N, CA, C and O atoms as a GROMACS GRO file, in nm:
protein
  276
    1UNK      N    1  -2.569  13.335  -5.930
    1UNK     CA    2  -2.623  13.468  -5.887
    1UNK      C    3  -2.783  13.437  -5.959
    1UNK      O    4  -2.838  13.360  -6.038
    2UNK      N    5  -2.802  13.515  -5.903
    2UNK     CA    6  -2.996  13.463  -5.999
    2UNK      C    7  -2.992  13.622  -6.125
    2UNK      O    8  -2.911  13.667  -6.206
    3UNK      N    9  -3.155  13.667  -6.064
    3UNK     CA   10  -3.126  13.747  -6.237
    3UNK      C   11  -3.131  13.888  -6.156
    3UNK      O   12  -3.093  13.987  -6.219
    4UNK      N   13  -3.163  13.902  -6.059
    4UNK     CA   14  -3.124  14.019  -5.956
    4UNK      C   15  -3.029  14.044  -5.905
    4UNK      O   16  -3.025  14.155  -5.852
    5UNK      N   17  -2.909  13.955  -5.895
    5UNK     CA   18  -2.816  13.982  -5.846
    5UNK      C   19  -2.772  14.016  -5.767
    5UNK      O   20  -2.691  14.108  -5.757
    6UNK      N   21  -2.861  13.879  -5.612
    6UNK     CA   22  -2.827  13.813  -5.533
    6UNK      C   23  -2.688  13.702  -5.560
    6UNK      O   24  -2.640  13.682  -5.672
    7UNK      N   25  -2.645  13.646  -5.450
    7UNK     CA   26  -2.615  13.567  -5.474
    7UNK      C   27  -2.671  13.428  -5.339
    7UNK      O   28  -2.737  13.424  -5.235
    8UNK      N   29  -2.592  13.333  -5.431
    8UNK     CA   30  -2.642  13.218  -5.348
    8UNK      C   31  -2.702  13.268  -5.165
    8UNK      O   32  -2.652  13.202  -5.074
    9UNK      N   33  -2.820  13.396  -5.121
    9UNK     CA   34  -2.777  13.428  -4.962
    9UNK      C   35  -2.878  13.286  -4.890
    9UNK      O   36  -2.990  13.238  -4.903
   10UNK      N   37  -2.755  13.262  -4.815
   10UNK     CA   38  -2.868  13.196  -4.684
   10UNK      C   39  -2.999  13.236  -4.642
   10UNK      O   40  -3.031  13.162  -4.548
   11UNK      N   41  -3.091  13.320  -4.669
   11UNK     CA   42  -3.223  13.369  -4.639
   11UNK      C   43  -3.249  13.478  -4.755
   11UNK      O   44  -3.275  13.591  -4.713
   12UNK      N   45  -3.247  13.462  -4.893
   12UNK     CA   46  -3.246  13.555  -4.981
   12UNK      C   47  -3.413  13.594  -4.890
   12UNK      O   48  -3.416  13.683  -4.805
   13UNK      N   49  -3.503  13.536  -4.917
   13UNK     CA   50  -3.658  13.574  -4.851
   13UNK      C   51  -3.650  13.703  -4.784
   13UNK      O   52  -3.668  13.818  -4.825
   14UNK      N   53  -3.603  13.629  -4.613
   14UNK     CA   54  -3.572  13.696  -4.541
   14UNK      C   55  -3.550  13.879  -4.561
   14UNK      O   56  -3.615  13.973  -4.516
   15UNK      N   57  -3.433  13.872  -4.644
   15UNK     CA   58  -3.319  13.973  -4.734
   15UNK      C   59  -3.396  14.034  -4.767
   15UNK      O   60  -3.426  14.131  -4.696
   16UNK      N   61  -3.478  14.006  -4.908
   16UNK     CA   62  -3.558  14.058  -4.977
   16UNK      C   63  -3.646  14.149  -4.894
   16UNK      O   64  -3.643  14.267  -4.926
   17UNK      N   65  -3.749  14.101  -4.760
   17UNK     CA   66  -3.806  14.126  -4.747
   17UNK      C   67  -3.790  14.273  -4.640
   17UNK      O   68  -3.858  14.376  -4.639
   18UNK      N   69  -3.681  14.232  -4.563
   18UNK     CA   70  -3.631  14.378  -4.476
   18UNK      C   71  -3.581  14.490  -4.535
   18UNK      O   72  -3.568  14.606  -4.496
   19UNK      N   73  -3.543  14.409  -4.679
   19UNK     CA   74  -3.428  14.531  -4.747
   19UNK      C   75  -3.581  14.597  -4.845
   19UNK      O   76  -3.590  14.675  -4.941
   20UNK      N   77  -3.651  14.546  -4.790
   20UNK     CA   78  -3.772  14.608  -4.894
   20UNK      C   79  -3.883  14.691  -4.780
   20UNK      O   80  -3.968  14.778  -4.800
   21UNK      N   81  -3.834  14.620  -4.652
   21UNK     CA   82  -3.936  14.753  -4.560
   21UNK      C   83  -3.831  14.884  -4.589
   21UNK      O   84  -3.861  14.991  -4.642
   22UNK      N   85  -3.690  14.839  -4.535
   22UNK     CA   86  -3.662  14.931  -4.541
   22UNK      C   87  -3.699  15.083  -4.644
   22UNK      O   88  -3.723  15.196  -4.602
   23UNK      N   89  -3.693  15.044  -4.767
   23UNK     CA   90  -3.721  15.069  -4.815
   23UNK      C   91  -3.831  15.175  -4.821
   23UNK      O   92  -3.835  15.297  -4.804
   24UNK      N   93  -3.928  15.071  -4.853
   24UNK     CA   94  -4.147  15.147  -4.830
   24UNK      C   95  -4.105  15.225  -4.705
   24UNK      O   96  -4.220  15.262  -4.682
   25UNK      N   97  -4.036  15.279  -4.608
   25UNK     CA   98  -4.015  15.337  -4.506
   25UNK      C   99  -3.933  15.436  -4.487
   25UNK      O  100  -3.947  15.494  -4.380
   26UNK      N  101  -3.818  15.488  -4.586
   26UNK     CA  102  -3.759  15.510  -4.636
   26UNK      C  103  -3.846  15.568  -4.706
   26UNK      O  104  -3.837  15.688  -4.680
   27UNK      N  105  -3.948  15.545  -4.798
   27UNK     CA  106  -3.975  15.611  -4.961
   27UNK      C  107  -4.051  15.717  -4.865
   27UNK      O  108  -4.019  15.833  -4.890
   28UNK      N  109  -4.153  15.699  -4.754
   28UNK     CA  110  -4.297  15.711  -4.682
   28UNK      C  111  -4.178  15.877  -4.576
   28UNK      O  112  -4.214  15.994  -4.568
   29UNK      N  113  -4.085  15.834  -4.534
   29UNK     CA  114  -4.010  15.907  -4.416
   29UNK      C  115  -3.946  16.020  -4.571
   29UNK      O  116  -4.038  16.090  -4.613
   30UNK      N  117  -3.838  16.037  -4.634
   30UNK     CA  118  -3.776  16.061  -4.713
   30UNK      C  119  -3.609  16.070  -4.576
   30UNK      O  120  -3.585  16.028  -4.463
   31UNK      N  121  -3.528  16.156  -4.691
   31UNK     CA  122  -3.372  16.112  -4.635
   31UNK      C  123  -3.376  16.196  -4.578
   31UNK      O  124  -3.449  16.292  -4.601
   32UNK      N  125  -3.247  16.179  -4.431
   32UNK     CA  126  -3.211  16.272  -4.319
   32UNK      C  127  -3.186  16.203  -4.214
   32UNK      O  128  -3.085  16.184  -4.146
   33UNK      N  129  -3.318  16.160  -4.211
   33UNK     CA  130  -3.336  16.101  -4.068
   33UNK      C  131  -3.170  15.984  -3.976
   33UNK      O  132  -3.088  15.914  -4.035
   34UNK      N  133  -3.179  16.008  -3.849
   34UNK     CA  134  -3.048  15.943  -3.780
   34UNK      C  135  -3.180  15.726  -3.800
   34UNK      O  136  -3.301  15.710  -3.816
   35UNK      N  137  -3.057  15.614  -3.786
   35UNK     CA  138  -3.110  15.491  -3.796
   35UNK      C  139  -3.222  15.501  -3.735
   35UNK      O  140  -3.323  15.479  -3.802
   36UNK      N  141  -3.242  15.547  -3.550
   36UNK     CA  142  -3.270  15.427  -3.556
   36UNK      C  143  -3.421  15.550  -3.570
   36UNK      O  144  -3.478  15.540  -3.462
   37UNK      N  145  -3.451  15.591  -3.606
   37UNK     CA  146  -3.607  15.626  -3.605
   37UNK      C  147  -3.634  15.582  -3.720
   37UNK      O  148  -3.756  15.588  -3.739
   38UNK      N  149  -3.564  15.531  -3.826
   38UNK     CA  150  -3.622  15.436  -3.940
   38UNK      C  151  -3.583  15.294  -3.869
   38UNK      O  152  -3.570  15.207  -3.954
   39UNK      N  153  -3.566  15.261  -3.773
   39UNK     CA  154  -3.592  15.148  -3.698
   39UNK      C  155  -3.728  15.108  -3.635
   39UNK      O  156  -3.791  15.006  -3.663
   40UNK      N  157  -3.767  15.211  -3.536
   40UNK     CA  158  -3.894  15.261  -3.477
   40UNK      C  159  -3.971  15.307  -3.572
   40UNK      O  160  -4.054  15.366  -3.503
   41UNK      N  161  -4.018  15.330  -3.723
   41UNK     CA  162  -4.033  15.370  -3.759
   41UNK      C  163  -4.075  15.209  -3.823
   41UNK      O  164  -4.193  15.188  -3.849
   42UNK      N  165  -3.955  15.081  -3.850
   42UNK     CA  166  -4.078  14.973  -3.870
   42UNK      C  167  -4.096  14.864  -3.809
   42UNK      O  168  -4.152  14.757  -3.833
   43UNK      N  169  -4.014  14.926  -3.693
   43UNK     CA  170  -4.124  14.879  -3.509
   43UNK      C  171  -4.267  14.933  -3.594
   43UNK      O  172  -4.360  14.868  -3.643
   44UNK      N  173  -4.250  15.028  -3.590
   44UNK     CA  174  -4.341  15.028  -3.524
   44UNK      C  175  -4.486  15.039  -3.613
   44UNK      O  176  -4.597  15.014  -3.566
   45UNK      N  177  -4.455  15.092  -3.789
   45UNK     CA  178  -4.642  15.013  -3.887
   45UNK      C  179  -4.577  14.864  -3.912
   45UNK      O  180  -4.617  14.794  -4.005
   46UNK      N  181  -4.490  14.827  -3.836
   46UNK     CA  182  -4.496  14.610  -3.896
   46UNK      C  183  -4.561  14.550  -3.994
   46UNK      O  184  -4.649  14.467  -4.018
   47UNK      N  185  -4.413  14.690  -4.085
   47UNK     CA  186  -4.488  14.554  -4.216
   47UNK      C  187  -4.332  14.468  -4.261
   47UNK      O  188  -4.301  14.411  -4.366
   48UNK      N  189  -4.255  14.488  -4.125
   48UNK     CA  190  -4.113  14.292  -4.106
   48UNK      C  191  -4.266  14.135  -4.049
   48UNK      O  192  -4.265  14.019  -4.090
   49UNK      N  193  -4.383  14.206  -3.940
   49UNK     CA  194  -4.417  14.133  -3.903
   49UNK      C  195  -4.540  14.118  -3.948
   49UNK      O  196  -4.612  14.031  -3.899
   50UNK      N  197  -4.596  14.223  -4.078
   50UNK     CA  198  -4.678  14.166  -4.147
   50UNK      C  199  -4.678  14.094  -4.186
   50UNK      O  200  -4.776  14.019  -4.178
   51UNK      N  201  -4.503  14.047  -4.302
   51UNK     CA  202  -4.465  13.971  -4.415
   51UNK      C  203  -4.422  13.834  -4.389
   51UNK      O  204  -4.360  13.752  -4.458
   52UNK      N  205  -4.498  13.828  -4.203
   52UNK     CA  206  -4.461  13.702  -4.132
   52UNK      C  207  -4.306  13.681  -4.089
   52UNK      O  208  -4.261  13.567  -4.083
   53UNK      N  209  -4.235  13.783  -4.062
   53UNK     CA  210  -4.114  13.748  -3.969
   53UNK      C  211  -4.162  13.788  -3.876
   53UNK      O  212  -4.282  13.810  -3.861
   54UNK      N  213  -4.017  13.816  -3.740
   54UNK     CA  214  -4.086  13.790  -3.619
   54UNK      C  215  -3.915  13.922  -3.633
   54UNK      O  216  -3.805  13.915  -3.690
   55UNK      N  217  -3.980  14.020  -3.551
   55UNK     CA  218  -3.955  14.158  -3.500
   55UNK      C  219  -3.880  14.149  -3.395
   55UNK      O  220  -3.955  14.139  -3.297
   56UNK      N  221  -3.700  14.145  -3.343
   56UNK     CA  222  -3.661  14.210  -3.238
   56UNK      C  223  -3.562  14.346  -3.254
   56UNK      O  224  -3.495  14.349  -3.357
   57UNK      N  225  -3.550  14.438  -3.176
   57UNK     CA  226  -3.464  14.499  -3.152
   57UNK      C  227  -3.342  14.582  -3.211
   57UNK      O  228  -3.361  14.698  -3.248
   58UNK      N  229  -3.199  14.516  -3.221
   58UNK     CA  230  -3.082  14.536  -3.150
   58UNK      C  231  -3.028  14.413  -3.073
   58UNK      O  232  -2.937  14.411  -2.990
   59UNK      N  233  -3.133  14.269  -3.137
   59UNK     CA  234  -3.058  14.176  -3.122
   59UNK      C  235  -2.910  14.160  -3.147
   59UNK      O  236  -2.860  14.206  -3.249
   60UNK      N  237  -2.790  14.055  -2.997
   60UNK     CA  238  -2.682  14.097  -3.032
   60UNK      C  239  -2.659  13.972  -3.113
   60UNK      O  240  -2.752  13.892  -3.116
   61UNK      N  241  -2.554  13.945  -3.176
   61UNK     CA  242  -2.525  13.847  -3.240
   61UNK      C  243  -2.373  13.835  -3.285
   61UNK      O  244  -2.308  13.939  -3.297
   62UNK      N  245  -2.294  13.672  -3.317
   62UNK     CA  246  -2.164  13.716  -3.275
   62UNK      C  247  -2.081  13.674  -3.434
   62UNK      O  248  -2.100  13.568  -3.495
   63UNK      N  249  -2.013  13.758  -3.468
   63UNK     CA  250  -1.978  13.789  -3.610
   63UNK      C  251  -1.846  13.747  -3.569
   63UNK      O  252  -1.794  13.755  -3.458
   64UNK      N  253  -1.776  13.676  -3.736
   64UNK     CA  254  -1.653  13.565  -3.715
   64UNK      C  255  -1.597  13.686  -3.851
   64UNK      O  256  -1.681  13.717  -3.935
   65UNK      N  257  -1.516  13.720  -3.855
   65UNK     CA  258  -1.418  13.765  -3.914
   65UNK      C  259  -1.232  13.669  -3.935
   65UNK      O  260  -1.152  13.599  -3.872
   66UNK      N  261  -1.252  13.731  -4.067
   66UNK     CA  262  -1.097  13.595  -4.188
   66UNK      C  263  -0.985  13.644  -3.987
   66UNK      O  264  -0.896  13.588  -3.923
   67UNK      N  265  -1.043  13.736  -3.974
   67UNK     CA  266  -0.871  13.743  -3.781
   67UNK      C  267  -0.881  13.677  -3.763
   67UNK      O  268  -0.787  13.599  -3.755
   68UNK      N  269  -1.039  13.633  -3.730
   68UNK     CA  270  -1.101  13.577  -3.619
   68UNK      C  271  -1.063  13.402  -3.635
   68UNK      O  272  -1.032  13.334  -3.537
   69UNK      N  273  -1.069  13.355  -3.755
   69UNK     CA  274  -1.088  13.142  -3.771
   69UNK      C  275  -0.944  13.207  -3.820
   69UNK      O  276  -0.854  13.134  -3.862
   0.00000   0.00000   0.00000
């Protein structure tokens, strides 16, 4: 675990960028909106693309849990 509490994340820089961008939008819009409003704001403001990330909305991903392994 490093100094900011992040355990060995596979994509630590990307994770920090996404979470940081969310907090920027949340500070701007404030509390109480539905999730899709924040997601739209992230996309419209292009905070993530400005930081070099490729952005796609609502992409399906497979997830494995212990029950599936």
